[in-house]
C-alpha positions in Angstrom: 0.4 0.1 0.2 0.9 3.6 -0.7 1.7 6.0 1.5 -0.9 8.1 0.3 -3.3 5.0 0.6 -2.3 4.2 4.2 -3.1 8.4 4.8 -6.5 8.0 3.5 -8.5 7.1 6.5 -11.5 9.2 7.5 -10.6 11.5 9.7 -11.9 10.2 13.4 -11.2 6.5 12.3 -8.0 5.3 14.6 -5.5 3.9 12.1 -5.7 0.0 12.6 -3.4 -2.6 14.5 -2.8 -5.3 11.6 -2.5 -8.9 12.9 0.2 -10.5 11.4 -1.9 -14.3 10.1 -5.9 -14.5 10.5 -7.4 -17.9 12.3 -7.8 -20.8 9.0 -7.5 -23.8 11.2 -11.0 -24.7 10.8 -11.2 -23.1 7.4 -12.9 -26.0 5.1 -12.1 -26.5 1.0 -13.3 -24.4 -1.3 -16.3 -26.6 -3.2 -16.9 -22.9 -4.9 -20.7 -21.8 -5.6 -21.5 -20.4 -9.5 -23.3 -17.9 -10.6 -24.2 -18.7 -14.2 -25.3 -15.7 -15.8 -26.2 -14.9 -20.1 -23.1 -12.9 -21.4 -20.1 -14.5 -19.7 -21.1 -12.5 -16.7 -21.3 -15.6 -14.3 -18.8 -15.7 -11.2 -18.1 -17.8 -8.5 -18.6 -17.5 -4.5 -15.1 -19.2 -3.3 -15.5 -20.3 0.4 -11.3 -19.9 0.7 -8.6 -18.0 3.1 -8.4 -14.7 2.2 -4.5 -15.0 1.0 -6.2 -16.9 -1.5 -7.3 -13.9 -3.1 -4.7 -12.8 -5.7 -4.5 -16.2 -7.4 -8.6 -15.5 -7.7 -8.2 -12.7 -9.4 -5.9 -14.0 -11.4 -8.3 -16.5 -12.3 -11.0 -13.6 -13.5 -8.1 -11.5 -15.7 -7.6 -9.3 -12.9 -3.9 -8.0 -13.8 -1.5 -7.2 -11.1 -2.5 -2.7 -10.8 -3.5 -0.3 -8.3 -6.8 -1.8 -6.4 -9.1 0.0 -4.2 -9.8 -1.5 -0.9 -13.2 -0.3 0.7 -14.2 -1.5 4.3 -15.1 0.0 7.7 -13.6 0.3 11.3 -14.9 -2.8 12.5 -13.4 -4.7 9.8 -10.3 -3.3 9.2 -8.1 -4.0 12.4 -8.6 -7.6 11.8 -8.1 -8.1 8.1 -7.5 -5.4 5.9 -3.8 -5.6 7.0 -3.3 -9.2 6.1 -5.6 -8.8 2.6 -3.2 -5.6 1.5 0.0 -7.8 2.2 -1.1 -10.2 0.5 -2.3 -8.2 -2.7 1.2 -6.6 -2.5 3.4 -9.9 -2.1 1.6 -10.5 -5.8 2.3 -6.9 -7.0 -0.8 -5.5 -6.4 -0.9 -1.7 -5.5 -3.4 -1.1 -2.8 -4.9 1.8 -1.7 -7.4 1.8 1.2 -10.6 3.8 2.5 -12.1 2.9 5.7 -15.6 4.0 6.5 -17.6 4.2 9.6 -19.5 0.9 10.8 -22.5 1.4 10.4 -26.3 1.6 8.0 -25.1 5.0 8.6 -22.5 4.9 6.1 -24.8 4.1 3.3 -25.4 8.0 2.8 -24.8 10.0 0.1 -22.0 11.7 1.9 -20.1 8.9 2.2 -20.4 7.7 -1.7 -19.6 10.8 -2.5 -16.4 11.0 -0.1 -15.4 7.7 -2.0 -15.7 9.2 -5.2 -13.5 11.8 -4.3 -11.1 9.7 -2.9 -10.8 7.2 -6.0 -11.1 10.1 -8.5 -8.5 12.1 -6.5 -5.4 9.5 -6.2 -4.9 10.3 -10.0 -3.1 13.6 -9.1 0.5 12.2 -10.1 0.9 11.6 -14.1 0.0 7.1 -14.7 -1.5 7.0 -11.8 -5.3 7.8 -12.5 -7.7 4.5 -11.8 -9.2 3.7 -15.0 -11.5 0.8 -16.4 -9.6 -2.0 -15.2 -9.4 -1.0 -11.8 -10.8 -3.2 -9.3 -12.7 -2.3 -6.5 -12.4 -4.6 -3.1 -15.2 -4.9 -0.9 -14.3 -5.7 2.0 -16.9 -6.0 4.9 -20.7 -6.4 5.4 -23.5 -5.8 4.2 -22.9 -1.9 4.6 -19.3 -2.1 2.6 -21.0 -4.3 0.1 -23.6 -1.8 -0.6 -21.7 0.6 0.0 -18.4 0.0 -2.2 -20.3 -2.1 -5.0 -22.2 1.5 -5.7 -19.2 3.0 -6.3 -18.1 0.6 -8.4 -21.1 0.2 -10.6 -20.5 4.2 -11.2 -17.2 4.9 -11.1 -15.8 5.8 -14.8 -19.4 3.9 -15.8 -18.3 0.8 -14.0 -15.1 -0.8 -12.2 -14.4 -4.4 -11.9 -15.9 -5.4 -8.3 -14.5 -7.8 -5.7 -16.8 -8.6 -2.9 -14.7 -10.5 0.3 -18.0 -10.8 2.6 -16.9 -11.2 6.2 -20.4 -11.2 8.3 -23.2 -13.9 8.1 -26.1 -12.1 5.7 -23.4 -10.1 3.2 -21.9 -13.8 2.2 -25.4 -15.8 2.3 -26.9 -13.2 0.3 -26.2 -9.3 0.1 -22.8 -9.8 -1.9 -24.4 -12.9 -3.9 -26.6 -10.9 -6.6 -25.7 -7.8 -8.1 -27.2 -5.3 -6.1 -26.2 -2.0 -4.7 -26.9 0.8 -3.1 -27.5 3.6 -0.6 -30.1 5.0 1.7 -32.1 8.4 1.4 -34.5 9.8 4.0 -37.6 8.3 2.1 -36.4 4.6 2.6 -34.2 2.1 2.3 -32.0 0.8 -0.6 -33.7 3.2 -2.9 -30.7 4.3 -4.8 -28.8 2.4 -6.2 -28.3 -0.2 -9.1 -27.6 -3.8 -10.3 -23.4 -4.5 -10.8 -22.3 -8.4 -10.6 -19.1 -8.7 -9.3 -16.1 -10.5 -10.8 -15.9 -13.0 -8.2 -16.8 -13.3 -4.6 -14.2 -14.8 -1.4 -16.2 -15.4 1.4 -14.1 -16.6 4.3 -15.2 -19.0 6.6 -13.1 -17.6 9.3 -13.9 -14.2 9.3 -17.4 -15.1 11.0 -15.5 -16.3 13.8 -14.7 -12.6 14.9 -18.2 -11.5 14.7 -19.9 -10.5 18.1 -22.3 -12.7 19.1 -25.6 -10.6 18.8 -24.3 -9.9 14.7 -23.4 -13.2 13.9 -26.7 -15.0 15.1 -28.6 -12.2 13.9 -27.9 -12.9 10.7 -28.7 -16.3 10.2 -32.4 -15.0 9.7 -31.4 -14.7 6.1 -30.2 -18.4 6.4 -33.7 -18.9 7.9 -35.6 -16.8 5.2 -33.5 -18.8 2.0 -34.8 -22.3 3.9 -38.6 -21.4 4.0 -38.4 -20.5 0.5 -36.7 -23.8 -0.1 -39.0 -26.3 1.2 -39.1 -29.0 3.4 -35.6 -30.3 2.9 -34.2 -27.3 3.5 -36.4 -26.4 6.7 -35.7 -30.0 8.6 -31.8 -29.7 7.8 -32.3 -26.3 9.6 -34.4 -27.4 12.1 -31.8 -30.7 13.2 -28.8 -29.0 12.8 -29.1 -24.8 13.8 -27.8 -25.5 17.0 -24.7 -26.8 16.4 -24.5 -23.2 13.8 -25.5 -21.4 16.5 -22.7 -22.7 18.6 -20.3 -22.2 15.4 -19.4 -25.6 14.9 -17.5 -24.7 12.4 -18.8 -28.0 9.6 -22.0 -27.1 10.5 -21.4 -23.3 9.9 -19.6 -23.9 6.6 -22.1 -26.2 5.5 -25.4 -24.3 5.9 -23.6 -21.0 4.2 -22.7 -22.7 1.1 -26.4 -24.4 0.7 -27.9 -20.6 1.5 -25.7 -19.5 -1.1 -26.3 -22.0 -3.6 -30.2 -21.4 -3.1 -29.4 -17.8 -4.1 -27.0 -18.3 -6.7 -29.9 -20.6 -8.6 -32.5 -17.6 -7.9 -30.3 -15.1 -9.3 -28.6 -17.1 -12.4 -32.9 -17.4 -13.3 -34.2 -13.7 -12.4 -31.3 -11.5 -13.0 -32.8 -7.6 -12.6 -35.5 -9.3 -10.2 -38.2 -9.1 -12.7 -40.1 -12.4 -11.4 -38.8 -15.0 -9.4 -36.7 -13.1 -7.3 -38.6 -10.7 -6.3 -39.3 -14.1 -3.5 -35.8 -13.2 -2.1 -38.1 -10.2 -0.6 -39.7 -12.6 2.4 -40.4 -10.6 5.2 -38.5 -7.5 4.3 -41.4 -5.4 3.4 -42.0 -5.8 7.5 -37.8 -5.1 7.8 -37.3 -2.5 6.4 -39.9 -0.6 7.7 -39.0 -1.6 11.1 -35.3 0.0 10.4 -36.6 3.1 8.8 -39.3 3.4 11.6 -36.7 3.1 15.1 -34.1 4.5 12.9 -31.3 2.9 11.1 -28.4 1.5 13.5 -31.0 0.7 16.6 -31.0 -3.3 15.4 -28.7 -5.0 12.9 -30.6 -6.0 9.9 -30.7 -9.3 11.0 -33.1 -8.5 14.0 -35.5 -6.8 11.8 -36.0 -9.5 9.2 -36.5 -12.0 11.9 -39.5 -9.9 12.7 -40.0 -9.1 9.8 -40.5 -13.1 9.2 -42.6 -13.7 12.0 -45.4 -10.7 9.8 -44.9 -12.1 7.2 -45.7 -15.6 8.4 -48.6 -14.5 10.1 -49.5 -12.5 7.5 -49.1 -15.9 5.1 -51.8 -17.5 7.3 -54.7 -15.0 6.8 -54.2 -14.9 3.5 -54.7 -18.7 2.8 -57.6 -18.1 5.3 -59.3 -15.5 3.6 -59.0 -13.1 7.0 -56.7 -12.1 8.8 -55.9 -14.6 11.2 -57.2 -13.9 14.7 -56.1 -17.6 16.9 -53.4 -16.6 19.0 -51.5 -19.4 17.5 -50.5 -19.9 13.2 -51.7 -22.7 12.1 -49.4 -25.5 10.3 -47.1 -24.9 8.2 -46.7 -21.9 9.5 -46.5 -22.3 13.4 -43.5 -24.8 12.7 -41.8 -21.7 10.6 -42.2 -19.5 13.2 -40.9 -21.4 15.8 -37.7 -21.5 13.8 -37.2 -18.1 12.8 -38.3 -17.7 16.9 -34.9 -19.6 18.0 -33.1 -16.1 16.5 -32.5 -13.1 18.1 -35.4 -10.3 17.6 -35.7 -6.9 18.3 -36.1 -6.1 21.8 -39.8 -4.0 22.5 -40.9 -1.4 19.4 -40.8 2.4 20.4 -42.4 3.3 16.6 -45.8 3.2 16.8 -48.4 1.1 14.5 -49.1 4.2 12.3 -45.8 4.8 11.9 -44.6 1.5 10.7 -47.4 1.3 8.4 -46.3 5.2 7.1 -42.9 3.6 6.9 -44.0 0.8 4.4 -45.7 3.4 1.8 -42.2 4.7 0.7 -40.7 0.6 0.2 -39.4 0.4 -3.5 -41.0 -2.8 -3.9 -44.2 -1.2 -4.4 -46.8 -1.4 -7.3 -48.9 1.6 -7.5 -50.7 2.1 -4.7 -50.1 -0.9 -3.0 -47.5 -2.6 -0.8 -45.6 -5.8 -2.7 -45.8 -9.1 0.0 -44.4 -12.3 0.0 -46.2 -14.8 1.4 -45.7 -18.4 1.6 -48.9 -21.1 0.4 -46.7 -23.9 2.2 -43.2 -24.2 2.8 -41.2 -23.8 -0.4 -44.1 -22.3 -2.5 -43.6 -18.1 -2.1 -45.6 -16.0 -4.3 -45.8 -12.0 -4.6 -49.0 -10.4 -3.8 -50.6 -6.6 -3.6 -53.9 -8.1 -2.7 -53.9 -7.5 0.8 -56.3 -5.1 3.4 -54.4 -2.7 5.3 -56.6 -4.6 8.7 -54.5 -8.1 7.6 -51.2 -5.9 7.7 -52.0 -4.6 10.6 -52.7 -7.6 12.3 -49.5 -9.2 11.3 -47.4 -6.5 12.8 -49.3 -6.3 15.9 -48.6 -10.6 15.8 -44.5 -9.5 15.5 -44.8 -7.7 17.8 -46.0 -9.6 20.5 -42.8 -11.7 20.0 -40.0 -9.1 20.7 -38.1 -9.6 23.3 -35.4 -7.8 25.3 -31.8 -7.1 24.1 -29.3 -4.5 23.9 -28.6 -2.0 21.3 -27.0 -3.1 18.3 -23.7 -2.7 17.5 -20.4 -4.5 16.7 
């Protein structure tokens, strides 16, 4: 890394300590998951140590030269140093930028700062970035979304490489090409589809996640299982305690299966014009929670877990043709709800019911005047509907809120 790169940290963010090595004793073989796309744009999700990054870059025709590395203030002290050293040893000239950790960084001011930094690297002859300069997103979903959108828009497109270090990023946000930032009007309202050249998901990075971040991130794993069907749900019911205990083999197998499911959906519907929309199960509710409560109050996974509970109640209501009023959900929704309830849920919501309903009105998935919801007719049988009476939605919110439990504030 050049002296200029080392000096580009955001003011107020401490310079990280770079550990000499990363833990990889439990890292399993790669077993890469392909994400096939038309036009030769497919890529693979690799499950290997971050130190293996240089040969993987070479394998997708990215030749050593200048590269940009974007990470956050939580991840930098753990993994930025080893990544930079591995790249430097292979002939790369990495320039690093550290953004503050947290959802607040998915914002226009941080995006503009990334633009200024990246474009400012060209003040010396021959030092400017060009369309062959890869941007590496090292971190969780916030870093991936923010850096991915910068890659999509700088010079009208830079090669993007995801290095996800959280459960949610590895199983969901790093796969599929969605990038973007938040707006005061709602979550992820500004963005673009920009597929990566490769994804390197090092299983060892999950070992350094705080317990709350790790456990709540499994909400996306549960979501994928509910969408996939009976076999996936039964497998997760059997393995979830081992995954929660962070047993390496169980974690590696569960993460890979979740990635494989999403990869198949993305391959079928890259731009979310059809089947891919079902991946939003619970997210119309979850995004409303995040907006109404304030970004950062809950982890994204906690909001998704609560959103899944609301979506399961909504599914029962839609199947019954009326708002479900019994205390317990019917099967198979009760079974699915028991699985979700094994994960952390947000402590009691502060936002009123009216505030939550209003927050849903800015959801980017709306169809005209109607919110679009993903419901399950059965395990593995999702569909999208916008024909949901407001009273049915209110009942779903009421059910989900009853299941919330007290926890501390979000944060790593």
